[in-house]
mmCIF file of the C-alpha atoms, coordinates in Angstrom:
data_MODEL
# 
_entry.id   MODEL 
# 
loop_
_atom_site.group_PDB 
_atom_site.id 
_atom_site.type_symbol 
_atom_site.label_atom_id 
_atom_site.label_alt_id 
_atom_site.label_comp_id 
_atom_site.label_asym_id 
_atom_site.label_entity_id 
_atom_site.label_seq_id 
_atom_site.pdbx_PDB_ins_code 
_atom_site.Cartn_x 
_atom_site.Cartn_y 
_atom_site.Cartn_z 
_atom_site.occupancy 
_atom_site.B_iso_or_equiv 
_atom_site.pdbx_formal_charge 
_atom_site.auth_seq_id 
_atom_site.auth_comp_id 
_atom_site.auth_asym_id 
_atom_site.auth_atom_id 
_atom_site.pdbx_PDB_model_num 
ATOM 1   C CA . MET A 1 1   ? 76.365  98.199  102.722 1.00 0.00 ? 1   MET A CA 1 
ATOM 2   C CA . GLN A 1 2   ? 80.046  98.792  101.780 1.00 0.00 ? 2   GLN A CA 1 
ATOM 3   C CA . LEU A 1 3   ? 82.241  96.307  99.844  1.00 0.00 ? 3   LEU A CA 1 
ATOM 4   C CA . ASN A 1 4   ? 85.893  96.608  100.248 1.00 0.00 ? 4   ASN A CA 1 
ATOM 5   C CA . ALA A 1 5   ? 88.866  94.503  98.963  1.00 0.00 ? 5   ALA A CA 1 
ATOM 6   C CA . TYR A 1 6   ? 91.146  93.023  101.667 1.00 0.00 ? 6   TYR A CA 1 
ATOM 7   C CA . LEU A 1 7   ? 94.753  91.651  100.355 1.00 0.00 ? 7   LEU A CA 1 
ATOM 8   C CA . ILE A 1 8   ? 96.813  89.311  102.108 1.00 0.00 ? 8   ILE A CA 1 
ATOM 9   C CA . TYR A 1 9   ? 100.814 89.545  101.713 1.00 0.00 ? 9   TYR A CA 1 
ATOM 10  C CA . ASN A 1 10  ? 103.583 87.701  102.856 1.00 0.00 ? 10  ASN A CA 1 
ATOM 11  C CA . GLY A 1 11  ? 105.465 90.208  104.783 1.00 0.00 ? 11  GLY A CA 1 
ATOM 12  C CA . GLN A 1 12  ? 105.114 93.034  102.232 1.00 0.00 ? 12  GLN A CA 1 
ATOM 13  C CA . ALA A 1 13  ? 101.711 94.658  103.541 1.00 0.00 ? 13  ALA A CA 1 
ATOM 14  C CA . GLU A 1 14  ? 103.393 97.948  104.924 1.00 0.00 ? 14  GLU A CA 1 
ATOM 15  C CA . ALA A 1 15  ? 105.722 98.386  101.932 1.00 0.00 ? 15  ALA A CA 1 
ATOM 16  C CA . ALA A 1 16  ? 102.812 97.881  99.500  1.00 0.00 ? 16  ALA A CA 1 
ATOM 17  C CA . PHE A 1 17  ? 100.436 100.003 101.321 1.00 0.00 ? 17  PHE A CA 1 
ATOM 18  C CA . THR A 1 18  ? 103.040 103.044 101.553 1.00 0.00 ? 18  THR A CA 1 
ATOM 19  C CA . PHE A 1 19  ? 103.592 102.594 97.913  1.00 0.00 ? 19  PHE A CA 1 
ATOM 20  C CA . TYR A 1 20  ? 99.615  102.638 97.147  1.00 0.00 ? 20  TYR A CA 1 
ATOM 21  C CA . ALA A 1 21  ? 99.181  105.702 99.409  1.00 0.00 ? 21  ALA A CA 1 
ATOM 22  C CA . GLN A 1 22  ? 101.776 107.445 97.312  1.00 0.00 ? 22  GLN A CA 1 
ATOM 23  C CA . CYS A 1 23  ? 100.155 106.123 93.836  1.00 0.00 ? 23  CYS A CA 1 
ATOM 24  C CA . LEU A 1 24  ? 96.486  106.739 94.765  1.00 0.00 ? 24  LEU A CA 1 
ATOM 25  C CA . ARG A 1 25  ? 97.273  109.941 96.829  1.00 0.00 ? 25  ARG A CA 1 
ATOM 26  C CA . GLY A 1 26  ? 95.603  108.492 99.914  1.00 0.00 ? 26  GLY A CA 1 
ATOM 27  C CA . ASN A 1 27  ? 96.223  108.023 103.433 1.00 0.00 ? 27  ASN A CA 1 
ATOM 28  C CA . VAL A 1 28  ? 97.186  105.155 105.662 1.00 0.00 ? 28  VAL A CA 1 
ATOM 29  C CA . THR A 1 29  ? 94.748  105.559 108.424 1.00 0.00 ? 29  THR A CA 1 
ATOM 30  C CA . THR A 1 30  ? 95.383  102.231 110.480 1.00 0.00 ? 30  THR A CA 1 
ATOM 31  C CA . LEU A 1 31  ? 98.583  100.179 110.734 1.00 0.00 ? 31  LEU A CA 1 
ATOM 32  C CA . LEU A 1 32  ? 98.887  97.485  113.435 1.00 0.00 ? 32  LEU A CA 1 
ATOM 33  C CA . THR A 1 33  ? 101.420 94.783  113.802 1.00 0.00 ? 33  THR A CA 1 
ATOM 34  C CA . PHE A 1 34  ? 100.532 91.199  115.003 1.00 0.00 ? 34  PHE A CA 1 
ATOM 35  C CA . GLY A 1 35  ? 102.894 92.231  118.168 1.00 0.00 ? 35  GLY A CA 1 
ATOM 36  C CA . GLU A 1 36  ? 100.207 94.966  119.029 1.00 0.00 ? 36  GLU A CA 1 
ATOM 37  C CA . MET A 1 37  ? 97.377  92.241  119.063 1.00 0.00 ? 37  MET A CA 1 
ATOM 38  C CA . PRO A 1 38  ? 96.699  90.403  122.117 1.00 0.00 ? 38  PRO A CA 1 
ATOM 39  C CA . GLY A 1 39  ? 97.873  86.710  122.250 1.00 0.00 ? 39  GLY A CA 1 
ATOM 40  C CA . PHE A 1 40  ? 100.907 87.369  120.191 1.00 0.00 ? 40  PHE A CA 1 
ATOM 41  C CA . GLU A 1 41  ? 103.404 88.238  123.004 1.00 0.00 ? 41  GLU A CA 1 
ATOM 42  C CA . ASN A 1 42  ? 105.210 85.064  122.823 1.00 0.00 ? 42  ASN A CA 1 
ATOM 43  C CA . GLN A 1 43  ? 105.606 84.684  119.136 1.00 0.00 ? 43  GLN A CA 1 
ATOM 44  C CA . PRO A 1 44  ? 108.972 85.199  117.247 1.00 0.00 ? 44  PRO A CA 1 
ATOM 45  C CA . ALA A 1 45  ? 110.041 88.817  116.710 1.00 0.00 ? 45  ALA A CA 1 
ATOM 46  C CA . ALA A 1 46  ? 109.681 88.179  112.962 1.00 0.00 ? 46  ALA A CA 1 
ATOM 47  C CA . THR A 1 47  ? 105.749 87.278  113.234 1.00 0.00 ? 47  THR A CA 1 
ATOM 48  C CA . ARG A 1 48  ? 105.198 90.195  115.743 1.00 0.00 ? 48  ARG A CA 1 
ATOM 49  C CA . ALA A 1 49  ? 106.696 92.592  113.199 1.00 0.00 ? 49  ALA A CA 1 
ATOM 50  C CA . LYS A 1 50  ? 104.201 91.530  110.450 1.00 0.00 ? 50  LYS A CA 1 
ATOM 51  C CA . ILE A 1 51  ? 101.097 93.708  109.724 1.00 0.00 ? 51  ILE A CA 1 
ATOM 52  C CA . ALA A 1 52  ? 97.941  92.300  111.206 1.00 0.00 ? 52  ALA A CA 1 
ATOM 53  C CA . HIS A 1 53  ? 95.865  95.106  109.696 1.00 0.00 ? 53  HIS A CA 1 
ATOM 54  C CA . VAL A 1 54  ? 96.318  98.218  107.365 1.00 0.00 ? 54  VAL A CA 1 
ATOM 55  C CA . ARG A 1 55  ? 93.755  100.602 106.027 1.00 0.00 ? 55  ARG A CA 1 
ATOM 56  C CA . LEU A 1 56  ? 94.355  102.941 103.183 1.00 0.00 ? 56  LEU A CA 1 
ATOM 57  C CA . GLU A 1 57  ? 91.590  105.677 102.505 1.00 0.00 ? 57  GLU A CA 1 
ATOM 58  C CA . VAL A 1 58  ? 91.179  107.531 99.268  1.00 0.00 ? 58  VAL A CA 1 
ATOM 59  C CA . GLY A 1 59  ? 88.219  109.718 99.386  1.00 0.00 ? 59  GLY A CA 1 
ATOM 60  C CA . ASP A 1 60  ? 85.549  107.815 100.747 1.00 0.00 ? 60  ASP A CA 1 
ATOM 61  C CA . GLN A 1 61  ? 86.884  104.464 99.650  1.00 0.00 ? 61  GLN A CA 1 
ATOM 62  C CA . ALA A 1 62  ? 89.063  102.088 101.459 1.00 0.00 ? 62  ALA A CA 1 
ATOM 63  C CA . LEU A 1 63  ? 91.423  99.382  100.745 1.00 0.00 ? 63  LEU A CA 1 
ATOM 64  C CA . MET A 1 64  ? 92.573  97.030  103.525 1.00 0.00 ? 64  MET A CA 1 
ATOM 65  C CA . ALA A 1 65  ? 95.109  94.243  103.952 1.00 0.00 ? 65  ALA A CA 1 
ATOM 66  C CA . SER A 1 66  ? 97.381  92.161  106.332 1.00 0.00 ? 66  SER A CA 1 
ATOM 67  C CA . ASP A 1 67  ? 100.341 89.935  106.115 1.00 0.00 ? 67  ASP A CA 1 
ATOM 68  C CA . SER A 1 68  ? 99.389  86.480  106.321 1.00 0.00 ? 68  SER A CA 1 
ATOM 69  C CA . HIS A 1 69  ? 98.558  85.089  109.652 1.00 0.00 ? 69  HIS A CA 1 
ATOM 70  C CA . PRO A 1 70  ? 101.211 82.524  111.114 1.00 0.00 ? 70  PRO A CA 1 
ATOM 71  C CA . ASP A 1 71  ? 98.506  79.876  111.372 1.00 0.00 ? 71  ASP A CA 1 
ATOM 72  C CA . TYR A 1 72  ? 97.394  80.433  107.778 1.00 0.00 ? 72  TYR A CA 1 
ATOM 73  C CA . PRO A 1 73  ? 100.205 80.026  105.243 1.00 0.00 ? 73  PRO A CA 1 
ATOM 74  C CA . TYR A 1 74  ? 100.495 82.693  102.392 1.00 0.00 ? 74  TYR A CA 1 
ATOM 75  C CA . GLU A 1 75  ? 99.131  81.447  99.029  1.00 0.00 ? 75  GLU A CA 1 
ATOM 76  C CA . GLY A 1 76  ? 99.661  84.702  96.977  1.00 0.00 ? 76  GLY A CA 1 
ATOM 77  C CA . ILE A 1 77  ? 97.104  87.046  95.641  1.00 0.00 ? 77  ILE A CA 1 
ATOM 78  C CA . LYS A 1 78  ? 95.050  85.002  93.095  1.00 0.00 ? 78  LYS A CA 1 
ATOM 79  C CA . GLY A 1 79  ? 91.951  85.261  91.039  1.00 0.00 ? 79  GLY A CA 1 
ATOM 80  C CA . CYS A 1 80  ? 90.897  88.795  91.671  1.00 0.00 ? 80  CYS A CA 1 
ATOM 81  C CA . SER A 1 81  ? 91.802  92.489  90.578  1.00 0.00 ? 81  SER A CA 1 
ATOM 82  C CA . VAL A 1 82  ? 91.368  95.700  92.491  1.00 0.00 ? 82  VAL A CA 1 
ATOM 83  C CA . SER A 1 83  ? 89.500  97.910  89.943  1.00 0.00 ? 83  SER A CA 1 
ATOM 84  C CA . ILE A 1 84  ? 89.781  101.586 89.783  1.00 0.00 ? 84  ILE A CA 1 
ATOM 85  C CA . ALA A 1 85  ? 87.520  103.777 87.783  1.00 0.00 ? 85  ALA A CA 1 
ATOM 86  C CA . VAL A 1 86  ? 88.302  107.355 86.816  1.00 0.00 ? 86  VAL A CA 1 
ATOM 87  C CA . THR A 1 87  ? 86.718  109.877 84.177  1.00 0.00 ? 87  THR A CA 1 
ATOM 88  C CA . ASP A 1 88  ? 90.319  111.580 83.189  1.00 0.00 ? 88  ASP A CA 1 
ATOM 89  C CA . PRO A 1 89  ? 92.440  109.685 80.726  1.00 0.00 ? 89  PRO A CA 1 
ATOM 90  C CA . ALA A 1 90  ? 95.525  111.689 82.127  1.00 0.00 ? 90  ALA A CA 1 
ATOM 91  C CA . GLU A 1 91  ? 94.600  110.460 85.646  1.00 0.00 ? 91  GLU A CA 1 
ATOM 92  C CA . ALA A 1 92  ? 94.019  106.773 84.215  1.00 0.00 ? 92  ALA A CA 1 
ATOM 93  C CA . MET A 1 93  ? 97.712  106.900 82.566  1.00 0.00 ? 93  MET A CA 1 
ATOM 94  C CA . ARG A 1 94  ? 99.129  108.434 85.861  1.00 0.00 ? 94  ARG A CA 1 
ATOM 95  C CA . LEU A 1 95  ? 97.483  105.593 88.170  1.00 0.00 ? 95  LEU A CA 1 
ATOM 96  C CA . PHE A 1 96  ? 98.493  102.960 85.463  1.00 0.00 ? 96  PHE A CA 1 
ATOM 97  C CA . ASP A 1 97  ? 102.208 104.153 85.320  1.00 0.00 ? 97  ASP A CA 1 
ATOM 98  C CA . ALA A 1 98  ? 102.534 104.588 89.078  1.00 0.00 ? 98  ALA A CA 1 
ATOM 99  C CA . LEU A 1 99  ? 101.194 101.232 89.862  1.00 0.00 ? 99  LEU A CA 1 
ATOM 100 C CA . ALA A 1 100 ? 102.829 99.385  87.033  1.00 0.00 ? 100 ALA A CA 1 
ATOM 101 C CA . ASP A 1 101 ? 106.188 100.589 88.310  1.00 0.00 ? 101 ASP A CA 1 
ATOM 102 C CA . GLY A 1 102 ? 108.267 97.628  89.309  1.00 0.00 ? 102 GLY A CA 1 
ATOM 103 C CA . GLY A 1 103 ? 105.283 95.385  88.123  1.00 0.00 ? 103 GLY A CA 1 
ATOM 104 C CA . SER A 1 104 ? 104.242 93.702  85.016  1.00 0.00 ? 104 SER A CA 1 
ATOM 105 C CA . VAL A 1 105 ? 101.805 95.143  82.402  1.00 0.00 ? 105 VAL A CA 1 
ATOM 106 C CA . GLN A 1 106 ? 99.235  92.373  81.632  1.00 0.00 ? 106 GLN A CA 1 
ATOM 107 C CA . MET A 1 107 ? 97.235  94.799  78.993  1.00 0.00 ? 107 MET A CA 1 
ATOM 108 C CA . PRO A 1 108 ? 98.448  98.225  78.202  1.00 0.00 ? 108 PRO A CA 1 
ATOM 109 C CA . LEU A 1 109 ? 96.394  101.063 78.946  1.00 0.00 ? 109 LEU A CA 1 
ATOM 110 C CA . GLN A 1 110 ? 94.359  101.597 75.698  1.00 0.00 ? 110 GLN A CA 1 
ATOM 111 C CA . GLU A 1 111 ? 91.076  102.687 74.334  1.00 0.00 ? 111 GLU A CA 1 
ATOM 112 C CA . THR A 1 112 ? 88.511  100.006 74.308  1.00 0.00 ? 112 THR A CA 1 
ATOM 113 C CA . SER A 1 113 ? 84.808  99.589  72.979  1.00 0.00 ? 113 SER A CA 1 
ATOM 114 C CA . TRP A 1 114 ? 83.632  100.402 76.628  1.00 0.00 ? 114 TRP A CA 1 
ATOM 115 C CA . SER A 1 115 ? 86.149  102.827 77.902  1.00 0.00 ? 115 SER A CA 1 
ATOM 116 C CA . MET A 1 116 ? 88.209  105.770 76.887  1.00 0.00 ? 116 MET A CA 1 
ATOM 117 C CA . ARG A 1 117 ? 91.108  104.022 78.611  1.00 0.00 ? 117 ARG A CA 1 
ATOM 118 C CA . PHE A 1 118 ? 91.357  100.406 80.112  1.00 0.00 ? 118 PHE A CA 1 
ATOM 119 C CA . GLY A 1 119 ? 94.545  98.537  81.271  1.00 0.00 ? 119 GLY A CA 1 
ATOM 120 C CA . MET A 1 120 ? 95.596  95.693  83.584  1.00 0.00 ? 120 MET A CA 1 
ATOM 121 C CA . LEU A 1 121 ? 98.737  95.239  85.744  1.00 0.00 ? 121 LEU A CA 1 
ATOM 122 C CA . VAL A 1 122 ? 100.294 93.282  88.332  1.00 0.00 ? 122 VAL A CA 1 
ATOM 123 C CA . ASP A 1 123 ? 102.295 95.664  90.737  1.00 0.00 ? 123 ASP A CA 1 
ATOM 124 C CA . ARG A 1 124 ? 105.595 94.882  92.318  1.00 0.00 ? 124 ARG A CA 1 
ATOM 125 C CA . PHE A 1 125 ? 103.727 93.114  95.387  1.00 0.00 ? 125 PHE A CA 1 
ATOM 126 C CA . GLY A 1 126 ? 101.725 90.729  93.255  1.00 0.00 ? 126 GLY A CA 1 
ATOM 127 C CA . ALA A 1 127 ? 98.340  92.704  93.591  1.00 0.00 ? 127 ALA A CA 1 
ATOM 128 C CA . ALA A 1 128 ? 96.439  92.750  90.031  1.00 0.00 ? 128 ALA A CA 1 
ATOM 129 C CA . TRP A 1 129 ? 94.891  96.103  89.228  1.00 0.00 ? 129 TRP A CA 1 
ATOM 130 C CA . MET A 1 130 ? 92.333  97.113  86.413  1.00 0.00 ? 130 MET A CA 1 
ATOM 131 C CA . ILE A 1 131 ? 92.431  100.780 85.563  1.00 0.00 ? 131 ILE A CA 1 
ATOM 132 C CA . ASN A 1 132 ? 89.092  102.061 83.709  1.00 0.00 ? 132 ASN A CA 1 
ATOM 133 C CA . CYS A 1 133 ? 88.475  105.497 82.399  1.00 0.00 ? 133 CYS A CA 1 
ATOM 134 C CA . THR A 1 134 ? 84.872  105.642 81.737  1.00 0.00 ? 134 THR A CA 1 
ATOM 135 C CA . LYS A 1 135 ? 83.252  107.098 78.735  1.00 0.00 ? 135 LYS A CA 1 
ATOM 136 C CA . PRO A 1 136 ? 81.066  110.044 79.085  1.00 0.00 ? 136 PRO A CA 1 
ATOM 137 C CA . ALA A 1 137 ? 77.294  109.234 79.277  1.00 0.00 ? 137 ALA A CA 1 
# 
């Protein structure tokens, strides 16, 4: 079994995943618009241009998303965070700073009782992130 986060955006999925690919040093391996999907031929151009599915691969991990489907209104990304665990404090800081650029810091990256570094932020696209730098065993 593999669990993956799937985020929903309001017309910003492509920009968000271009940004994440840069921040996370990953590759967008799939990018499909609604216009490329069967049954959307008669939809307005703005709807056809939205992202139906995008997949970002970072190592053996994947993060996926889409823009909101026209029949299911966007309600924002609520009640969850994408969590990243690393073992190098410098990499934790790099990731935190990159993802926080243009967003808002909820908890500064700092040492905690459970980690060498931990911090929380909401990026410029409204997705929440937790960066955790684990302590050695």
